[in-house]
C-alpha positions as CSV (number, residue, x, y, z in Angstrom):
1,X,0.0,0.0,0.0
2,X,1.2,3.4,-0.8
3,X,2.3,5.7,2.0
4,X,-0.5,8.2,1.2
5,X,-3.2,5.6,1.7
6,X,-1.6,4.5,5.0
7,X,-1.4,8.1,6.1
8,X,-5.1,8.6,5.1
9,X,-6.1,5.5,7.1
10,X,-4.4,6.9,10.2
11,X,-5.9,10.3,9.8
12,X,-9.5,9.1,9.3
13,X,-10.0,7.8,12.9
14,X,-8.3,10.9,14.3
15,X,-10.6,13.2,12.4
16,X,-13.6,11.0,13.3
17,X,-12.6,11.1,17.0
18,X,-12.3,14.9,16.7
19,X,-15.7,15.3,15.1
20,X,-17.3,13.0,17.7
21,X,-15.6,14.9,20.6
22,X,-16.8,18.2,19.1
23,X,-20.4,17.0,18.7
24,X,-20.4,15.6,22.2
25,X,-19.0,18.8,23.7
26,X,-21.6,20.9,21.8
27,X,-24.5,18.6,23.1
28,X,-23.2,19.0,26.7
29,X,-23.0,22.8,26.4
30,X,-26.5,22.8,24.9
31,X,-27.8,20.8,27.9
32,X,-26.1,23.1,30.4
33,X,-27.4,26.2,28.7
34,X,-30.9,24.8,28.7
35,X,-30.7,24.0,32.4
36,X,-29.3,27.4,33.1
37,X,-32.0,29.1,31.1
38,X,-34.7,27.1,32.9
39,X,-33.2,28.1,36.3
40,X,-33.1,31.7,35.2
41,X,-36.7,31.6,34.0
42,X,-37.8,30.0,37.3
43,X,-35.9,32.7,39.3
44,X,-37.3,35.5,37.2
45,X,-40.8,34.1,37.7
46,X,-40.3,34.0,41.5
47,X,-39.0,37.5,41.5
48,X,-41.9,38.7,39.4
49,X,-44.4,37.0,41.7
50,X,-42.7,38.5,44.8
51,X,-42.6,42.0,43.2
52,X,-46.2,41.8,42.2
53,X,-47.1,40.7,45.8
54,X,-45.1,43.7,47.1
55,X,-46.9,46.1,44.8
56,X,-50.3,44.7,45.8
57,X,-49.5,45.1,49.5
58,X,-48.0,48.5,49.0
59,X,-51.1,49.6,47.0
60,X,-53.4,48.3,49.8
61,X,-51.3,50.1,52.5
62,X,-51.4,53.4,50.6
63,X,-55.1,53.1,49.9
64,X,-55.7,52.6,53.6
65,X,-53.5,55.6,54.4
66,X,-55.4,57.7,51.8
67,X,-58.7,56.6,53.3
68,X,-57.6,57.7,56.8
69,X,-56.3,61.0,55.4
70,X,-59.6,61.6,53.6
71,X,-61.5,60.9,56.8
72,X,-59.4,63.4,58.8
73,X,-59.6,66.0,56.0
74,X,-63.3,65.6,55.7
75,X,-63.7,66.0,59.5
76,X,-61.5,69.1,59.4
77,X,-63.4,70.6,56.6
78,X,-66.7,69.9,58.3
79,X,-65.4,71.6,61.5
80,X,-64.2,74.6,59.4
81,X,-67.5,74.8,57.6
82,X,-69.5,74.6,60.9
83,X,-67.3,77.4,62.4
84,X,-67.8,79.5,59.3
85,X,-71.6,78.9,59.4
86,X,-71.5,80.0,63.1
87,X,-69.5,83.1,62.3
88,X,-71.8,83.9,59.4
89,X,-74.9,83.4,61.6
90,X,-73.3,85.6,64.3
91,X,-72.5,88.3,61.8
92,X,-76.0,88.2,60.4
93,X,-77.4,88.6,63.9
94,X,-75.1,91.5,64.6
95,X,-76.2,93.2,61.3
96,X,-79.9,92.6,62.0
97,X,-79.4,93.9,65.6
98,X,-77.7,97.0,64.4
99,X,-80.3,97.6,61.7
100,X,-83.0,97.1,64.4
101,X,-81.2,99.6,66.7
102,X,-80.8,102.0,63.8
103,X,-84.5,101.7,62.9
104,X,-85.5,102.3,66.5
105,X,-83.3,105.3,66.8
106,X,-84.5,106.7,63.5
107,X,-88.1,106.3,64.4
108,X,-87.7,108.0,67.8
109,X,-86.3,111.1,66.2
């Protein structure tokens, strides 16, 4: 057999082994990447769920705070309105009294 054929027969198994090793390495990397991606998606889903839970709780807390603030504000506005009504009524009474006093003094002249 010629030397080139012998050399080719020696190189074929070496190339075959290299191709097999490369394909096997690629498959292992693909499996590792798939596992990593699944872990990442799972972690991301857990983080999303936790964040949404936090947002829901925060919204509920702030809504309760707003409700309490509105109750206090409404109470304060009612008090202010009642005081203003009382002042207005008092002012009207004073005007009516002065008008009455003025009418009485005008008629006595």
